C-alpha positions as CSV (number, residue, x, y, z in Angstrom):
1,M,-4.8,-7.3,-19.5
2,S,-5.6,-3.8,-18.1
3,I,-7.2,-2.5,-15.0
4,K,-8.5,0.9,-13.9
5,K,-9.7,1.9,-17.3
6,S,-12.1,4.0,-15.2
7,P,-12.5,4.4,-11.4
8,A,-15.6,2.2,-11.6
9,D,-13.4,-0.7,-12.7
10,F,-11.7,-0.8,-9.3
11,Q,-14.0,-0.6,-6.3
12,V,-12.9,-1.0,-2.7
13,D,-15.2,-1.0,0.4
14,E,-13.7,-0.9,3.8
15,V,-15.2,-3.2,6.5
16,L,-15.1,-2.1,10.2
17,A,-14.0,-4.5,12.9
18,A,-16.9,-5.8,14.9
19,E,-15.3,-4.4,18.1
20,L,-15.2,-0.9,16.7
21,A,-18.8,-1.2,15.3
22,A,-20.1,-2.1,18.7
23,R,-18.6,1.1,20.2
24,I,-20.5,3.5,17.8
25,S,-22.9,5.7,19.7
26,S,-25.8,7.7,18.5
27,A,-25.2,10.2,21.3
28,P,-22.8,13.1,20.6
29,G,-19.2,12.3,21.5
30,P,-15.8,13.8,21.0
31,F,-15.3,12.2,17.5
32,A,-17.9,11.9,14.7
33,L,-17.6,8.8,12.6
34,Y,-18.3,9.0,8.9
35,K,-18.3,6.8,5.8
36,L,-16.3,8.6,3.1
37,A,-17.0,7.8,-0.5
38,K,-14.4,9.2,-2.9
39,E,-13.2,8.9,-6.5
40,G,-10.1,10.4,-8.1
41,L,-8.6,11.5,-4.7
42,A,-6.0,10.0,-2.5
43,T,-7.1,9.6,1.1
44,P,-4.8,12.4,2.5
45,E,-6.1,14.7,-0.2
46,A,-9.7,13.9,0.7
47,A,-9.0,14.4,4.4
48,G,-7.6,17.8,3.7
49,L,-10.6,18.8,1.6
50,I,-13.0,17.6,4.4
51,A,-11.1,19.5,7.1
52,K,-11.2,22.7,5.0
53,K,-14.9,22.3,4.2
54,L,-15.8,21.7,7.8
55,G,-13.5,24.4,9.2
56,A,-11.5,21.8,11.2
57,G,-7.8,22.2,12.0
58,P,-4.9,20.1,10.7
59,G,-5.1,16.5,11.9
60,A,-8.7,16.7,12.9
61,V,-9.7,14.1,10.3
62,A,-8.3,10.7,11.0
63,Y,-8.4,7.6,8.9
64,A,-7.3,4.0,9.3
65,G,-5.9,3.2,5.8
66,L,-5.0,4.6,2.5
67,K,-7.3,4.0,-0.4
68,D,-6.4,4.1,-4.1
69,K,-6.7,7.4,-5.9
70,H,-7.7,5.9,-9.2
71,A,-10.7,3.9,-7.9
72,Q,-14.1,4.2,-6.4
73,T,-13.7,3.6,-2.7
74,T,-15.5,3.8,0.6
75,Q,-13.7,4.0,3.9
76,H,-14.2,5.4,7.4
77,V,-12.9,8.7,8.9
78,T,-13.4,10.4,12.3
79,L,-13.7,14.1,12.8
80,K,-12.5,15.6,16.1
81,L,-15.1,18.0,17.3
82,A,-14.6,21.3,19.0
83,S,-16.3,20.1,22.1
84,P,-17.6,16.7,23.4
85,D,-21.3,17.8,23.0
86,A,-20.9,19.5,19.6
87,L,-23.2,18.2,16.8
88,A,-21.5,17.1,13.6
89,P,-23.2,17.5,10.2
90,S,-25.1,14.3,9.2
91,A,-23.7,14.6,5.7
92,E,-21.4,16.7,3.6
93,S,-19.9,16.6,0.2
94,G,-17.5,18.2,-2.3
95,P,-16.1,17.5,-5.8
96,Y,-15.4,13.7,-5.9
97,W,-16.2,13.0,-2.2
98,S,-19.1,12.7,0.1
99,L,-19.6,12.0,3.8
100,E,-22.3,10.1,5.7
101,R,-22.3,10.3,9.5
102,L,-22.6,6.8,11.1
103,G,-22.5,8.0,14.8
104,Y,-19.9,9.0,17.4
105,L,-16.8,7.5,19.0
106,D,-14.7,8.2,22.0
107,A,-11.4,8.0,20.1
108,P,-10.1,8.6,16.6
109,L,-9.8,5.7,14.1
110,T,-6.6,3.6,14.1
111,A,-5.6,0.8,11.8
112,E,-7.0,-1.8,14.2
113,A,-10.5,-0.4,13.5
114,I,-10.5,-2.1,10.1
115,A,-11.3,-5.8,9.7
116,A,-11.1,-6.2,5.9
117,N,-11.5,-4.6,2.5
118,R,-14.0,-5.8,-0.2
119,F,-12.9,-5.6,-3.8
120,R,-14.7,-5.7,-7.2
121,I,-12.2,-5.3,-10.0
122,V,-13.0,-5.4,-13.7
123,L,-10.1,-6.8,-15.8
124,R,-10.1,-5.8,-19.4
125,N,-8.5,-6.6,-22.7
126,L,-8.3,-10.3,-21.9
127,T,-7.7,-13.1,-24.4
128,P,-9.7,-16.3,-24.2
129,E,-6.5,-18.0,-23.1
130,A,-6.0,-15.5,-20.2
131,C,-9.6,-16.2,-19.0
132,A,-8.9,-20.0,-19.1
133,D,-5.6,-19.4,-17.2
134,M,-7.5,-17.5,-14.5
135,D,-10.0,-20.3,-14.0
136,E,-7.2,-22.9,-13.7
137,A,-5.2,-20.7,-11.2
138,A,-8.3,-20.2,-9.1
139,R,-8.9,-24.0,-9.1
140,L,-5.3,-24.7,-8.0
141,L,-5.3,-22.0,-5.2
142,A,-8.7,-23.1,-3.8
143,A,-8.2,-24.2,-0.2
144,G,-11.4,-26.3,0.1
145,D,-13.2,-24.0,2.5
146,G,-14.5,-21.5,0.0
147,T,-11.3,-19.4,0.1
148,L,-8.1,-19.2,-2.0
149,R,-4.8,-19.6,-0.2
150,V,-2.4,-17.0,-1.6
151,V,1.1,-16.0,-0.5
152,N,0.7,-12.7,1.4
153,Y,3.3,-10.7,-0.6
154,F,3.5,-7.0,-0.3
155,G,2.3,-5.2,-3.5
156,D,4.7,-2.9,-5.2
157,Q,2.6,0.1,-3.9
158,R,4.6,-0.5,-0.7
159,F,8.0,0.1,-2.3
160,G,8.2,3.9,-2.5
161,S,11.1,5.3,-4.4
162,A,12.2,1.8,-5.5
163,R,9.0,1.6,-7.6
164,H,10.4,4.2,-9.9
165,G,13.8,2.7,-10.4
166,Q,15.5,4.9,-7.8
167,G,16.5,2.3,-5.2
168,F,15.5,1.8,-1.6
169,L,15.9,5.0,0.4
170,A,16.4,3.0,3.6
171,K,19.6,1.4,2.3
172,H,21.2,4.9,2.3
173,L,19.9,5.5,5.8
174,L,21.5,2.4,7.1
175,K,24.9,3.6,5.8
176,G,24.4,7.0,7.3
177,E,24.1,8.6,3.8
178,F,21.5,11.1,4.8
179,E,22.2,13.5,1.9
180,A,21.5,10.7,-0.7
181,A,18.4,9.7,1.3
182,L,17.1,13.3,1.4
183,K,17.6,13.7,-2.3
184,L,15.5,10.6,-3.0
185,A,12.8,11.9,-0.7
186,I,12.5,15.5,-1.8
187,A,14.5,16.0,-5.0
188,T,13.7,13.0,-7.2
189,D,10.4,13.0,-9.0
190,A,8.4,10.0,-9.9
191,R,6.1,9.3,-12.9
192,K,2.9,9.3,-10.9
193,D,3.7,12.5,-8.9
194,R,1.3,15.3,-9.4
195,R,2.6,18.0,-11.8
196,E,3.1,20.6,-9.1
197,D,5.1,18.1,-7.0
198,K,7.3,17.1,-10.0
199,E,8.0,20.8,-10.6
200,A,9.0,21.4,-6.9
201,K,11.2,18.3,-6.8
202,R,13.0,19.3,-10.1
203,L,13.5,22.8,-8.7
204,I,15.1,21.4,-5.5
205,A,17.3,19.1,-7.6
206,K,18.4,21.9,-9.9
207,K,19.4,24.3,-7.0
208,W,20.6,21.7,-4.5
209,G,22.9,23.4,-2.0
210,R,21.5,26.9,-2.6
211,W,19.2,26.6,0.4
212,A,18.3,30.3,0.9
213,E,17.5,30.7,-2.8
214,L,15.4,27.5,-2.8
215,L,13.4,28.8,0.2
216,R,12.5,32.0,-1.7
217,E,11.4,30.1,-4.8
218,L,9.7,27.0,-3.4
219,P,5.9,27.3,-3.3
220,R,4.5,27.6,0.2
221,R,2.3,24.5,-0.3
222,N,5.4,22.3,-0.2
223,S,5.7,22.6,3.5
224,P,7.4,19.3,4.3
225,E,10.2,20.1,1.8
226,R,10.5,23.6,3.2
227,R,11.0,22.3,6.7
228,A,13.9,20.2,5.6
229,L,15.4,23.0,3.6
230,E,15.1,25.4,6.5
231,R,17.1,22.9,8.6
232,L,19.8,22.9,6.0
233,A,19.9,26.7,5.8
234,N,20.1,27.0,9.5
235,S,22.4,24.1,10.4
236,S,25.3,24.4,7.9
237,G,24.2,21.4,5.9
238,D,23.2,18.9,8.6
239,F,21.5,16.4,6.4
240,R,20.6,14.1,9.3
241,A,18.7,16.9,10.9
242,A,17.1,17.9,7.6
243,F,15.9,14.3,6.9
244,T,14.4,14.0,10.4
245,A,12.5,17.3,9.8
246,L,10.4,15.5,7.2
247,P,7.0,14.2,8.5
248,Y,7.6,11.1,10.6
249,F,5.1,9.1,8.5
250,Q,7.1,9.8,5.4
251,Q,10.3,8.7,7.2
252,Q,8.9,5.5,8.5
253,L,7.4,4.5,5.1
254,C,11.0,4.4,3.8
255,V,11.9,1.8,6.4
256,Y,8.7,-0.2,5.7
257,A,9.5,-0.3,2.0
258,Y,12.8,-2.0,2.5
259,Q,11.4,-4.3,5.2
260,S,8.7,-5.3,2.8
261,H,11.2,-6.0,0.1
262,L,13.2,-8.3,2.4
263,W,9.9,-10.1,3.5
264,N,8.9,-10.8,-0.1
265,A,12.3,-12.2,-0.9
266,V,12.3,-14.5,2.1
267,A,8.7,-15.7,1.3
268,R,9.6,-16.3,-2.3
269,R,12.7,-18.4,-1.4
270,L,10.8,-20.3,1.3
271,V,8.0,-21.3,-1.1
272,A,10.6,-22.4,-3.7
273,D,12.5,-24.5,-1.1
274,R,9.5,-26.1,0.6
275,C,6.6,-26.2,-1.9
276,A,8.1,-26.8,-5.4
277,D,8.6,-30.5,-5.0
278,L,5.1,-31.1,-3.6
279,G,2.9,-29.9,-6.5
280,P,2.3,-27.1,-9.0
281,V,3.7,-23.6,-8.2
282,L,2.3,-20.7,-10.3
283,E,4.8,-18.0,-11.3
284,A,4.1,-14.3,-11.9
285,D,6.6,-11.7,-13.1
286,D,7.1,-8.7,-10.8
287,P,9.6,-5.8,-11.0
288,F,10.8,-6.7,-7.5
289,G,11.3,-10.4,-8.1
290,M,9.2,-13.3,-9.3
291,M,6.1,-14.1,-7.2
292,L,5.6,-17.8,-6.6
293,F,2.2,-19.1,-5.6
294,P,1.9,-22.8,-4.7
295,A,-1.2,-24.8,-5.2
296,A,-3.2,-25.1,-2.0
297,E,-2.4,-28.8,-1.8
298,S,1.3,-28.1,-2.2
299,V,1.6,-26.1,1.0
300,P,3.1,-28.1,4.0
301,E,1.1,-28.0,7.2
302,D,3.8,-26.1,9.1
303,L,3.7,-23.2,6.6
304,R,-0.1,-22.8,6.4
305,A,-0.4,-20.7,9.6
306,L,3.2,-19.5,9.7
307,E,3.9,-15.9,10.6
308,L,7.0,-14.5,8.9
309,L,8.7,-11.6,10.5
310,L,9.5,-8.2,9.0
311,F,13.0,-7.9,10.3
312,G,14.1,-5.6,13.1
313,Y,17.6,-5.2,14.5
314,K,16.8,-7.7,17.3
315,T,15.3,-10.3,15.0
316,E,16.6,-13.8,15.6
317,L,16.3,-16.1,12.6
318,A,14.2,-19.2,13.4
319,E,12.9,-22.4,11.7
320,P,11.3,-23.1,9.3
321,W,12.4,-19.9,7.6
322,K,15.9,-19.5,8.9
323,A,17.7,-20.9,5.8
324,A,15.7,-18.7,3.4
325,A,16.3,-15.6,5.5
326,E,20.1,-16.3,5.8
327,A,20.3,-16.6,2.0
328,V,18.3,-13.3,1.4
329,L,20.4,-11.4,4.0
330,A,23.6,-12.7,2.4
331,E,22.5,-11.4,-1.0
332,E,21.7,-8.0,0.5
333,G,25.1,-8.0,2.3
334,I,23.5,-7.2,5.7
335,A,22.7,-8.8,9.1
336,T,19.6,-8.1,11.1
337,S,21.8,-6.6,13.8
338,E,22.8,-3.9,11.3
339,L,19.2,-2.7,10.7
340,R,19.8,0.5,12.6
341,I,20.0,4.1,11.3
342,P,23.0,5.8,12.9
343,G,22.4,8.8,15.0
344,V,18.6,8.7,15.2
345,R,16.1,6.9,17.4
346,R,13.5,6.9,14.6
347,P,12.5,5.9,12.0
348,F,13.4,2.4,13.2
349,F,13.2,-1.2,12.0
350,G,10.6,-2.7,14.2
351,E,10.0,-6.4,14.2
352,V,6.4,-7.2,13.0
353,P,4.9,-10.6,12.2
354,R,3.0,-11.1,9.0
355,P,1.1,-14.3,7.9
356,L,2.9,-16.1,5.1
357,F,-0.4,-16.9,3.5
358,V,-3.7,-14.9,3.3
359,A,-7.2,-16.3,2.9
360,V,-9.0,-14.7,0.0
361,S,-12.6,-15.0,1.0
362,K,-15.9,-14.5,-0.8
363,F,-14.1,-15.1,-4.0
364,A,-16.0,-15.0,-7.3
365,L,-15.0,-14.9,-11.0
366,D,-17.8,-13.6,-13.3
367,T,-18.3,-15.1,-16.7
368,P,-16.2,-13.4,-19.4
369,E,-18.0,-10.8,-21.6
370,T,-17.0,-8.9,-24.7
371,D,-14.9,-5.9,-23.7
372,E,-16.6,-2.9,-25.3
373,T,-13.5,-0.7,-24.8
374,V,-11.4,-2.7,-27.2
375,P,-12.2,-2.4,-31.0
376,P,-13.2,-5.8,-32.5
377,P,-10.7,-7.4,-34.8
378,P,-11.3,-6.8,-38.5
379,K,-13.3,-9.2,-40.5
380,G,-11.2,-12.2,-41.6
381,S,-8.7,-11.7,-38.9
382,L,-7.5,-14.6,-36.8
383,K,-7.4,-12.5,-33.7
384,A,-10.0,-13.2,-31.1
385,L,-12.4,-10.8,-29.5
386,R,-11.1,-9.3,-26.2
387,H,-13.0,-9.9,-23.0
388,K,-13.6,-8.2,-19.7
389,R,-14.2,-10.1,-16.5
390,A,-15.1,-9.0,-13.0
391,V,-13.4,-10.6,-10.0
392,S,-14.6,-10.0,-6.4
393,F,-13.2,-11.0,-3.1
394,E,-12.5,-9.9,0.5
395,L,-9.1,-9.5,2.1
396,P,-8.0,-8.9,5.7
397,R,-6.4,-5.5,6.5
398,G,-2.9,-5.3,5.1
399,A,-3.2,-7.7,2.2
400,Y,-3.0,-6.5,-1.4
401,A,-5.6,-7.0,-4.1
402,T,-2.9,-6.6,-6.8
403,V,-1.2,-9.6,-5.4
404,V,-4.4,-11.7,-5.8
405,L,-4.5,-10.6,-9.4
406,R,-0.8,-11.7,-9.8
407,A,-1.7,-15.1,-8.4
408,L,-4.5,-15.3,-11.0
409,G,-1.9,-14.7,-13.7
410,Q,-2.9,-11.0,-14.3
């Protein structure tokens, strides 16, 4: 199976919350609301290009979520205007992005502005057996109300440096190992990094400790890394101060990654302990641990609406997930009370509830078709033609389409 053969194979459309949609005004206001269509750009990249094209300052373009670079996506952004009565352009565009003004708001977008995301994904290079397995998985996961009931795992996009085999940065932070954490953040390149970012990280790794020399050679565009290096050059190697000089969003993502890993592990163990004896449980390989998806009929009533916590340092373990959490924390060699980073107030481990199961609504599997991107088998071969198949569905904010594909066996 393959996805994202082209951006058109992975389409995402952001859905505004009804409360936010009701606040959109046609009269000029302090923030212009736009629908952004993009392809081949990460959301922060697109926001930077928009700000530059419109002559806006840093931070003037706000968005509520990050959309995949290797996809065709639509989402919403707000532009802070120079004055409350300023007129914003009705439309604007650049290479790989375009804007359409929807109206005006009295505040910038936040995550709460988004109700859901709609997906249409084309899966390719499928065998007939894989197509049949998808049909069976969809049947087992069907909750009887037109939705699928799927364990709400975090996708591996959430796991930062650990995605690339480099470990969880937050584990170093918890031990006060700020130099090791900073190296992972700014001196360790990843396979999917842009070429210029890889070159910068390799330069920093090569000349680690020679701060003044690095500041002379590091390109000016790498401003977050420069701020950390300037702290090191001016503070006699204070790695704690250097790490906290990184953008706060980047720091907090490191914490979220480890919290998400713990959440997935507890969810997996809870499903194994409570659901496996009640009916079929689908298994999907994942680099961060097997994902288990119970058939809808195998989920006990007390788990269906359960909210499982992302751990904070004040988290108290509670039923029905207490035993699963104790086992996971024991494996990690940590207690929730130890989820504090020494010497800093932030980033921090905040306790956040997350539904154990997510409802996959408006679900549809198209009929398999011949995949034109895969050469047909030679005449006389016993190999079957490969198929492509589109799957479409809607997920609430914070749920991962890649996890739905895992549940379907892909």
